[in-house]
C-alpha positions as CSV (number, residue, x, y, z in Angstrom):
1,M,11.5,36.7,0.6
2,S,10.7,33.0,-0.1
3,D,13.7,30.6,-0.7
4,Y,11.4,28.8,-3.5
5,L,10.1,29.7,-6.8
6,F,6.9,28.1,-6.1
7,P,4.9,27.1,-3.2
8,V,6.2,24.2,-1.2
9,P,3.9,21.0,-1.1
10,E,3.1,20.5,2.9
11,I,4.4,17.1,4.2
12,R,1.8,14.4,3.7
13,S,0.9,12.5,7.1
14,L,-1.2,10.1,8.5
15,A,-2.6,9.6,12.0
16,V,-1.7,7.2,14.9
17,K,-3.6,6.0,17.4
18,G,-3.0,7.2,20.7
19,E,-0.8,10.0,19.7
20,V,-1.7,13.7,19.2
21,A,1.8,14.0,16.4
22,R,1.3,12.8,13.2
23,Y,3.4,10.5,11.2
24,G,5.0,12.6,8.3
25,V,5.4,10.6,4.9
26,Q,8.3,10.3,2.8
27,R,8.4,7.4,0.4
28,I,5.8,4.7,-0.1
29,F,7.4,1.4,-1.2
30,C,5.3,-1.3,-2.8
31,V,6.0,-4.9,-3.1
32,G,4.7,-6.8,-6.1
33,R,3.3,-10.4,-6.3
34,N,3.3,-11.2,-2.6
35,Y,0.4,-13.7,-2.9
36,A,0.7,-16.7,-4.7
37,E,-3.1,-16.5,-5.3
38,H,-3.1,-13.3,-6.9
39,A,0.1,-13.7,-8.7
40,A,-2.1,-16.5,-10.2
41,E,-4.9,-14.4,-11.3
42,M,-2.7,-12.0,-13.0
43,G,-0.9,-15.0,-15.0
44,Y,1.8,-15.3,-13.1
45,E,4.2,-17.5,-10.6
46,V,5.3,-16.0,-7.9
47,D,9.3,-15.6,-7.8
48,R,10.6,-16.8,-4.7
49,E,13.9,-15.8,-5.2
50,K,13.5,-12.2,-4.0
51,P,10.7,-9.9,-3.8
52,F,10.5,-6.9,-6.5
53,Y,8.9,-3.4,-5.9
54,F,7.4,-0.3,-7.5
55,M,7.0,2.9,-5.8
56,K,4.6,5.8,-4.9
57,S,5.0,9.3,-4.5
58,A,4.0,10.7,-1.3
59,T,1.6,12.8,-3.2
60,A,-0.5,9.8,-4.0
61,L,-1.5,9.6,-0.2
62,E,-5.2,10.3,0.9
63,P,-6.9,9.0,4.2
64,S,-9.2,6.6,4.4
65,G,-13.1,7.7,4.3
66,E,-12.2,10.0,1.2
67,T,-14.3,10.3,-2.3
68,I,-12.0,10.2,-5.1
69,P,-12.6,11.3,-8.6
70,Y,-12.4,8.1,-11.3
71,P,-8.7,9.0,-12.7
72,P,-8.2,9.8,-16.0
73,G,-6.8,7.8,-18.8
74,T,-8.1,4.4,-17.6
75,D,-11.5,2.2,-18.4
76,N,-10.3,-0.3,-15.5
77,F,-9.6,1.0,-12.4
78,H,-9.0,-1.8,-9.4
79,Y,-8.8,-1.8,-5.7
80,E,-5.9,-4.0,-3.9
81,M,-6.4,-4.2,-0.3
82,E,-3.2,-4.3,1.7
83,L,-1.4,-4.3,5.0
84,V,1.1,-1.4,5.0
85,V,4.3,-1.1,7.5
86,A,5.1,2.1,9.0
87,I,9.1,2.5,9.4
88,G,10.0,3.8,12.8
89,A,13.8,3.3,13.0
90,P,16.8,3.8,10.4
91,A,17.4,0.4,8.5
92,F,20.3,0.0,6.0
93,K,21.7,-3.6,5.4
94,A,19.7,-4.9,8.3
95,D,19.2,-8.2,9.3
96,R,16.2,-9.8,10.1
97,E,16.0,-8.9,13.3
98,A,17.2,-5.4,12.9
99,A,14.5,-5.3,10.4
100,A,11.9,-6.7,12.6
101,A,13.0,-3.8,15.1
102,A,12.5,-1.1,12.7
103,V,8.6,-1.8,12.2
104,Y,7.0,1.9,14.0
105,G,3.5,0.4,13.0
106,Y,1.1,-1.0,10.7
107,A,-1.9,0.3,8.8
108,C,-4.9,-0.4,6.1
109,G,-4.0,0.4,2.9
110,L,-5.6,0.3,-0.6
111,D,-3.2,0.4,-3.8
112,M,-5.5,1.8,-6.5
113,T,-4.5,0.7,-10.0
114,R,-5.4,1.7,-13.6
115,R,-4.8,-1.7,-14.4
116,D,-5.5,-1.2,-18.2
117,L,-2.2,1.1,-18.2
118,Q,-0.3,-1.6,-16.0
119,L,-0.8,-4.3,-18.2
120,S,-0.5,-2.5,-21.0
121,E,2.9,-0.8,-20.3
122,R,4.4,-4.1,-18.6
123,A,3.5,-6.1,-22.3
124,K,6.0,-3.6,-23.5
125,Q,8.7,-4.5,-20.8
126,R,7.9,-0.8,-19.5
127,P,7.6,0.6,-16.0
128,W,4.3,0.2,-14.2
129,D,4.2,4.1,-13.0
130,L,1.2,5.2,-15.0
131,G,-0.7,2.1,-14.0
132,K,0.5,2.4,-10.3
133,N,1.8,6.0,-9.6
134,F,-0.5,8.5,-9.8
135,E,-2.8,11.0,-7.4
136,R,-5.0,10.2,-4.8
137,S,-4.0,6.2,-5.8
138,A,-2.6,5.2,-2.0
139,I,-5.4,5.2,0.4
140,V,-3.9,4.4,4.3
141,G,-5.8,4.3,7.5
142,D,-4.7,4.9,10.7
143,I,-1.5,3.6,11.9
144,V,-1.3,1.0,14.8
145,K,1.7,0.9,16.7
146,A,3.8,-2.3,16.1
147,G,3.2,-3.2,20.0
148,E,-0.3,-2.9,19.9
149,V,-0.9,-5.5,17.1
150,G,1.4,-8.3,17.8
151,E,2.7,-11.2,15.6
152,I,2.0,-10.6,12.2
153,G,0.0,-13.2,10.6
154,P,-3.3,-15.0,11.9
155,Q,-4.9,-11.7,10.9
156,R,-7.7,-11.4,8.3
157,I,-7.5,-9.0,5.5
158,H,-10.7,-8.3,3.5
159,L,-12.5,-6.3,1.3
160,S,-15.6,-5.5,0.3
161,V,-17.6,-3.2,-2.6
162,N,-20.8,-2.0,-2.0
163,S,-21.1,-4.7,0.9
164,V,-20.5,-7.7,-1.3
165,T,-16.6,-9.4,-0.3
166,R,-14.4,-9.2,-3.0
167,Q,-10.8,-10.2,-1.1
168,D,-10.5,-12.6,1.9
169,A,-7.2,-14.0,3.2
170,H,-5.2,-13.9,6.0
171,L,-1.7,-12.1,6.7
172,S,0.0,-15.7,6.9
173,D,-0.4,-15.9,3.2
174,L,2.4,-13.5,2.5
175,V,5.1,-15.0,0.6
176,W,7.8,-12.7,2.0
177,K,7.4,-11.9,5.3
178,I,7.7,-8.3,6.8
179,D,11.2,-8.5,8.2
180,E,12.1,-10.6,5.0
181,I,10.8,-7.2,2.8
182,I,12.6,-5.0,5.3
183,S,15.7,-6.7,5.1
184,H,16.2,-7.1,1.5
185,L,14.8,-3.6,0.9
186,S,17.3,-1.8,3.2
187,G,20.0,-3.5,1.1
188,F,19.1,-1.3,-1.6
189,Y,17.9,2.1,0.1
190,H,18.9,3.6,3.5
191,L,15.1,3.1,4.9
192,Q,14.0,5.8,7.4
193,P,11.3,6.8,9.6
194,G,8.5,8.6,7.4
195,D,8.9,5.4,4.8
196,L,5.7,3.3,4.1
197,I,5.7,-0.1,2.6
198,M,2.9,-1.7,1.4
199,T,3.1,-5.3,1.2
200,G,1.0,-6.7,-1.4
201,T,-2.6,-7.7,-2.0
202,P,-4.4,-11.3,-1.8
203,A,-6.4,-12.6,-5.0
204,G,-9.9,-11.1,-5.4
205,V,-8.9,-7.6,-7.3
206,G,-11.4,-6.1,-9.4
207,P,-12.6,-2.9,-11.2
208,V,-14.9,-0.2,-9.5
209,V,-16.9,2.6,-11.2
210,A,-18.3,6.0,-9.9
211,G,-20.7,5.8,-7.1
212,D,-18.7,2.5,-5.7
213,K,-17.8,2.1,-2.0
214,I,-14.9,0.4,-0.9
215,T,-14.5,-1.1,2.6
216,G,-11.9,-3.0,4.0
217,G,-9.9,-4.1,6.9
218,I,-7.4,-6.1,9.0
219,D,-7.9,-7.8,12.1
220,G,-6.3,-5.4,14.8
221,L,-5.9,-2.5,12.8
222,G,-9.5,-1.2,11.9
223,E,-11.3,-0.6,8.5
224,I,-10.5,1.3,5.8
225,A,-13.1,3.1,3.3
226,L,-13.3,5.1,0.1
227,T,-15.8,6.0,-2.3
228,I,-15.6,6.5,-5.9
229,G,-16.7,9.4,-7.5
230,E,-17.5,11.1,-11.0
231,A,-14.4,11.5,-13.3
232,D,-12.5,14.6,-13.3
């Protein structure tokens, strides 16, 4: 006899380069406006006092290479190419050294966004969930262990739609660095293995439509791909 009234979803997970075992995902934290030029294109200056966050459910997770339907409720569906951090050790009220040691690895990610819903809710000072936290909106590639990546900064981060470059920057452009983000976030959460942090997107975000093919990459982390299908 089952202990649950309804079937329990299986744990979402990601492949890890060089490992047979997979990385089980529990939570997805996202950093807002973490590139100055992207903040500017959205009509804002970067808040350099402290980072801010929103979240995506683990059920939003999708692997690279999939085709996802154009989502309901939007006419302005945007891509955002991002560096994703995978936590590999507990971190709570961690200083920057401990925060850096808590990183298990990195991956390429796409924070897919219903931009019209994000902006309309933001204008009314409401949460962004309808624009950000929805099914199949967090596309993440294979994780590469931190020791194989080296220092974060010089790597190029880029994205193309139908082979036309739309985003092109370097991780050195991040306003809040990885250890700063983890240290700050760990002041509010007991971070654990299974937590992902999407670290923000460079300038150049824009809409996609059914039939579009998105490709992107970060030096040392490989590439990510997504095709936009017809609406459900």
